[in-house]
Structure formats: C-alpha cells, structure tokens
C-alpha positions in Angstrom: 2.0 -34.8 -46.6 3.9 -31.8 -45.2 0.9 -30.8 -43.1 0.7 -34.3 -41.6 4.3 -34.1 -40.5 3.7 -30.8 -38.7 0.7 -32.3 -36.9 2.8 -35.3 -35.7 5.5 -32.8 -34.5 3.0 -31.0 -32.4 1.8 -34.3 -30.9 5.4 -35.1 -29.8 5.5 -32.0 -27.7 2.0 -31.6 -26.1 3.1 -29.0 -23.6 4.4 -26.6 -26.2 2.5 -23.4 -26.9 0.2 -23.5 -29.9 1.2 -21.1 -32.8 -2.4 -19.9 -32.7 -2.4 -19.1 -29.0 -1.7 -15.5 -28.2 -1.8 -15.9 -24.5 -4.4 -14.8 -22.0 -6.5 -11.7 -22.7 -5.5 -8.5 -20.9 -8.1 -7.9 -18.1 -9.3 -4.5 -17.2 -9.0 -3.6 -13.6 -12.2 -2.2 -12.1 -11.6 0.4 -9.5 -13.4 0.0 -6.2 -15.6 3.0 -5.4 -16.1 4.4 -1.9 -19.7 3.1 -1.9 -18.5 -0.4 -2.7 -15.8 -0.5 -0.2 -16.5 -3.2 2.5 -14.9 -1.0 5.2 -17.3 1.8 4.4 -20.5 -0.2 3.7 -21.9 0.3 7.3 -21.6 4.1 7.0 -23.5 4.1 3.7 -26.1 1.8 5.2 -26.6 4.3 8.0 -27.1 7.0 5.4 -29.7 4.9 3.6 -31.5 4.5 6.9 -31.7 8.3 7.0 -29.5 8.7 10.0 -28.3 12.4 10.4 -25.2 13.1 8.4 -23.5 14.7 11.4 -23.8 11.5 13.5 -22.5 9.4 10.6 -19.6 11.8 10.3 -18.8 11.5 14.0 -19.0 7.7 13.7 -16.6 7.7 10.7 -14.1 9.9 12.5 -14.3 7.6 15.5 -13.5 4.7 13.2 -10.6 6.6 11.7 -12.2 7.2 8.3 -12.3 10.5 6.5 -15.9 11.8 6.9 -15.6 13.7 3.5 -15.8 10.3 1.8 -19.5 10.1 2.6 -20.2 12.8 0.0 -17.9 11.2 -2.6 -19.6 7.8 -3.0 -18.6 7.4 -6.7 -14.9 8.3 -6.3 -12.1 5.7 -5.9 -11.8 4.3 -2.5 -8.5 5.0 -0.6 -8.6 1.3 0.4 -8.4 0.1 -3.2 -5.0 -1.6 -3.5 -5.1 -1.7 -7.3 -5.7 2.0 -7.7 -2.0 2.8 -7.0 -0.8 0.1 -9.3 -3.0 1.4 -12.1 -1.7 4.9 -11.6 1.9 3.7 -11.7 1.3 1.6 -14.9 -0.3 4.5 -16.8 
C-alpha cells in the first residue's frame, strides 16, 4: 500500500523531476581541426587539386589566413570557438 501512495504522489506533480533521473548526459566537445574548418576548406581543396603550395600560401595570406596552417591540417583551428572554452574549463 505504501508504494501505491508514492505513485499517486508522483501523479499529482507531473512536472517534478523523477528520483531516477540524473539529468542530461555530459557531452564531449569535439574540436574542429584546421582541415574541417569551413573558412579553410577552399585552401585544402586547392591542395587536393595539386595546386602549387606557394600559390596556395599567397592566396591564404591574401585572405588574411596564416599560411602555416596548410601544413597543420590535424591541429585545432584558430576559428574554433569552443577550443578556448575547453582550455578554460580544464
């Protein structure tokens, strides 16, 4: 009988949090790499089309992008807004 009274208590307050609910799972932030950055995609496409690296570097500098990023495709993009938050949280 006691279990039944607990169930009716829960039915009286449907918006209350369940005692078995621990909240949403913590999500893991996935860092955006330089190769996945939409602002740098066109430069990596030129590289895949075998355009000379010097010309791609000049294009990147003209666009205001660091040309050294062309050789660091797996590093974290400077345009990743979550990277600074992750570093602060750690």
